[in-house]
C-alpha positions as CSV (number, residue, x, y, z in Angstrom):
1,M,0.0,0.1,0.0
2,Q,3.8,-4.4,-6.1
3,F,7.3,-3.9,-5.9
4,I,9.4,-4.5,-8.9
5,F,13.0,-3.6,-9.6
6,D,12.1,-0.5,-11.7
7,F,9.3,0.7,-9.6
8,P,7.1,3.0,-11.7
9,V,5.8,6.2,-10.0
10,V,2.1,5.5,-9.6
11,P,0.1,8.7,-10.0
12,R,-2.3,7.8,-7.2
13,F,0.6,7.7,-4.7
14,G,1.1,11.5,-4.5
15,F,1.2,14.0,-1.7
16,E,-2.1,15.5,-3.0
17,N,-4.0,12.2,-2.0
18,F,-2.0,11.3,1.0
19,V,-4.3,11.2,4.0
20,V,-2.7,13.2,6.8
21,C,-3.8,12.2,10.3
22,G,-2.3,12.4,13.8
23,G,-0.1,9.3,13.5
24,N,1.6,10.3,10.2
25,K,1.5,14.2,10.0
26,T,5.2,14.6,11.3
27,A,6.4,12.1,8.7
28,Y,4.3,13.9,6.0
29,H,5.7,17.4,6.9
30,F,9.2,16.0,7.0
31,A,8.8,14.5,3.6
32,K,7.5,17.9,2.1
33,K,10.4,19.6,3.8
34,L,12.8,17.3,2.3
35,V,11.4,18.2,-1.1
36,E,11.2,21.8,-0.6
37,D,14.2,22.7,1.7
38,P,17.5,22.6,-0.2
39,T,19.3,22.4,3.2
40,E,17.6,19.1,4.1
41,N,18.8,15.9,2.3
42,L,18.0,13.0,4.5
43,L,14.8,11.4,5.8
44,Y,14.0,8.1,7.6
45,V,10.5,7.0,8.4
46,Y,9.5,3.9,10.1
47,G,6.2,2.3,11.2
48,P,4.1,-0.9,10.8
49,E,2.8,-2.4,7.6
50,G,0.1,-0.5,6.0
51,S,1.0,2.8,7.7
52,G,1.6,4.7,4.3
53,K,5.5,4.5,4.1
54,T,5.5,3.3,0.4
55,H,2.9,6.0,-0.5
56,L,4.9,8.8,1.1
57,L,8.3,7.6,-0.4
58,T,6.6,7.1,-3.9
59,A,5.1,10.7,-3.7
60,L,8.6,12.1,-2.5
61,S,10.3,10.2,-5.3
62,N,7.8,11.7,-7.8
63,A,8.3,15.2,-6.4
64,V,12.2,15.1,-6.8
65,D,12.4,13.0,-9.8
66,G,14.1,10.4,-7.8
67,R,14.6,6.6,-8.2
68,Y,12.9,4.1,-6.1
69,F,13.9,0.6,-4.8
70,S,12.1,-1.7,-2.3
71,F,14.0,-4.4,-0.5
72,R,11.0,-6.5,-0.8
73,D,12.4,-7.2,-4.2
74,A,16.0,-8.0,-2.8
75,G,16.2,-11.0,-5.1
76,S,16.4,-8.7,-8.1
77,L,19.8,-7.4,-6.8
78,Y,21.3,-10.5,-8.5
79,G,20.7,-11.9,-11.8
80,A,20.1,-15.4,-10.6
81,G,18.9,-14.9,-7.2
82,I,20.0,-13.5,-3.9
83,G,22.4,-16.4,-3.0
84,S,24.3,-16.1,-6.4
85,E,27.8,-15.0,-6.7
86,G,28.9,-11.8,-8.6
87,P,28.2,-8.0,-8.1
88,S,25.0,-6.6,-6.8
89,R,23.0,-4.4,-9.1
90,L,21.9,-2.0,-6.4
91,A,24.5,0.7,-7.3
92,E,23.7,0.0,-11.1
93,H,20.1,0.7,-10.4
94,F,20.8,4.2,-8.9
95,Q,23.6,5.3,-11.3
96,G,22.9,8.8,-12.3
97,A,19.7,9.1,-10.1
98,T,19.1,12.5,-8.7
99,A,17.6,11.0,-5.3
100,L,18.1,7.7,-3.3
101,V,14.6,6.4,-2.4
102,L,14.8,3.0,-0.4
103,D,11.8,1.3,1.0
104,D,11.6,-1.6,3.5
105,L,15.2,-1.4,4.7
106,H,14.3,-4.1,7.5
107,L,14.4,-6.6,4.6
108,L,18.0,-5.8,3.7
109,P,19.5,-9.2,3.0
110,N,22.2,-10.5,5.3
111,H,24.8,-10.2,2.8
112,Q,28.1,-8.4,3.4
113,E,28.5,-7.2,-0.3
114,V,25.0,-5.7,-0.2
115,R,25.8,-3.9,3.1
116,V,29.0,-2.5,1.7
117,E,27.4,-1.5,-1.6
118,L,24.6,0.2,0.4
119,W,27.1,2.1,2.6
120,E,29.1,3.3,-0.3
121,L,26.0,4.3,-2.2
122,F,24.6,6.2,0.8
123,N,27.8,8.2,1.2
124,A,28.0,9.0,-2.4
125,F,24.4,10.6,-2.3
126,Y,24.9,12.2,1.0
127,S,28.3,13.7,0.4
128,S,27.1,15.2,-2.9
129,G,24.0,16.7,-1.2
130,R,21.5,14.6,-3.2
131,K,18.2,13.7,-1.4
132,I,17.9,10.4,0.3
133,A,14.6,9.0,1.8
134,I,14.5,5.5,3.4
135,S,11.8,3.6,5.3
136,G,11.8,0.6,7.5
137,L,9.7,-1.2,10.0
138,T,11.6,-0.2,13.1
139,P,13.8,2.7,14.3
140,P,17.3,2.7,12.7
141,K,19.0,1.0,15.8
142,E,16.6,-2.0,15.6
143,L,17.1,-2.7,11.8
144,P,18.9,-6.1,11.2
145,H,21.8,-6.6,9.0
146,L,22.6,-3.0,8.8
147,D,26.2,-1.6,9.0
148,G,26.8,0.2,12.4
149,H,28.0,3.3,10.6
150,L,24.8,3.6,8.5
151,T,22.6,3.2,11.5
152,S,24.1,6.2,13.1
153,R,24.1,8.2,9.8
154,L,20.4,7.7,9.6
155,L,19.9,9.5,12.8
156,W,21.6,12.5,11.5
157,G,18.6,13.4,9.3
158,L,14.8,13.8,9.9
159,V,13.4,10.7,11.6
160,A,9.7,10.2,12.1
161,R,7.4,7.3,13.1
162,M,4.2,6.6,11.0
163,D,1.3,5.0,12.8
164,V,-2.4,4.9,11.7
165,S,-3.5,2.4,14.2
166,D,-6.4,4.7,15.7
167,D,-9.8,4.4,14.4
168,D,-10.1,8.0,13.4
169,S,-7.0,7.6,11.0
170,R,-8.6,4.3,9.7
171,R,-11.9,6.1,9.0
172,M,-10.0,9.0,7.1
173,I,-8.1,6.7,4.9
174,L,-11.2,4.4,4.0
175,K,-13.2,7.6,3.2
176,K,-10.3,8.8,1.0
177,L,-9.9,5.4,-0.7
178,A,-13.7,5.3,-1.4
179,E,-13.6,8.8,-2.8
180,D,-10.7,7.7,-5.1
181,R,-12.9,5.1,-6.4
182,Q,-15.9,7.4,-6.8
183,M,-17.7,5.1,-4.1
184,A,-20.2,6.5,-1.6
185,L,-19.2,4.9,1.7
186,P,-21.7,5.4,4.6
187,D,-20.4,5.8,8.1
188,D,-22.3,2.7,9.3
189,V,-20.5,0.6,6.7
190,I,-17.1,1.8,8.1
191,D,-18.3,0.9,11.6
192,E,-19.3,-2.6,10.4
193,M,-15.8,-2.9,8.8
194,L,-13.9,-1.8,11.8
195,L,-16.2,-4.4,13.8
196,R,-15.8,-7.3,11.5
197,V,-12.5,-7.0,9.7
198,R,-8.8,-7.1,11.1
199,R,-7.8,-3.5,11.8
200,D,-4.6,-3.3,9.8
201,I,-4.9,-1.1,6.7
202,P,-4.2,-3.9,4.2
203,S,-7.1,-6.0,5.5
204,L,-9.4,-2.9,5.5
205,V,-8.5,-2.1,2.0
206,Y,-9.1,-5.6,0.8
207,A,-12.6,-5.6,2.5
208,L,-13.3,-2.2,0.9
209,E,-12.4,-3.5,-2.6
210,N,-14.7,-6.6,-2.1
211,I,-17.6,-4.4,-1.0
212,N,-17.1,-2.3,-4.0
213,R,-16.9,-5.2,-6.4
214,Y,-19.9,-6.8,-5.0
215,A,-21.8,-3.5,-5.2
216,I,-20.9,-3.2,-8.9
217,S,-21.6,-6.8,-9.8
218,T,-25.1,-6.7,-8.1
219,K,-25.9,-3.2,-9.4
220,R,-26.6,-2.0,-5.8
221,K,-25.4,1.0,-3.9
222,V,-23.1,0.5,-1.0
223,S,-25.1,-0.1,2.2
224,L,-24.9,-1.7,5.6
225,R,-26.8,-4.6,4.4
226,L,-24.7,-5.1,1.2
227,A,-21.4,-4.8,3.5
228,K,-22.8,-7.4,5.9
229,E,-23.4,-9.8,2.9
230,T,-20.0,-9.2,1.5
231,L,-18.2,-9.6,4.7
232,K,-20.1,-12.8,5.5
233,T,-18.9,-14.5,2.4
234,N,-15.2,-13.3,2.7
């Protein structure tokens, strides 16, 4: 909330449709600051799955014409898989890039060559004043397989936690997602979703998509009754 090596900037992942709420507003303002302030060149954001890290990094990458890579696709660092011999393609991917945007750093493979390459890549971008934006599941000191020098460097820049685990944030996100789909989403349907569905954002988005598809297929408007029917069968 679909990672391939050359991740395309998805138009719907922009600053203009990022839902700003209590748990992510600091990260959002820091990302905008990184884009707009020439004196800032480093941002690290962290938080649980579904908190909007990928959306924010993609929006930032788009705004600065940067290049994106997610460590969810770590296997693509090598031509024949992560365990193969030979040079990593991480530096090759970012050659000539105006900004370094790395998602899911907690999935960095436990491979010394990749750690060294990442450290050198980070230094090259940082020393030249180019923008760097990185995300992970945990604070820098809790990231596994990371070079100690890079851990301390991440703390030099802007650092913010992202958390949308409160119901107000969930409601705002669901409303925005429904609006993007030109879908009328009554409050009582959201109440039912929060009651019946796991409360992490990916699960709620999946339920919303199912409700929307069911409404379209049955040519009915979204209602509490329709939502109950959909959630009962999924």
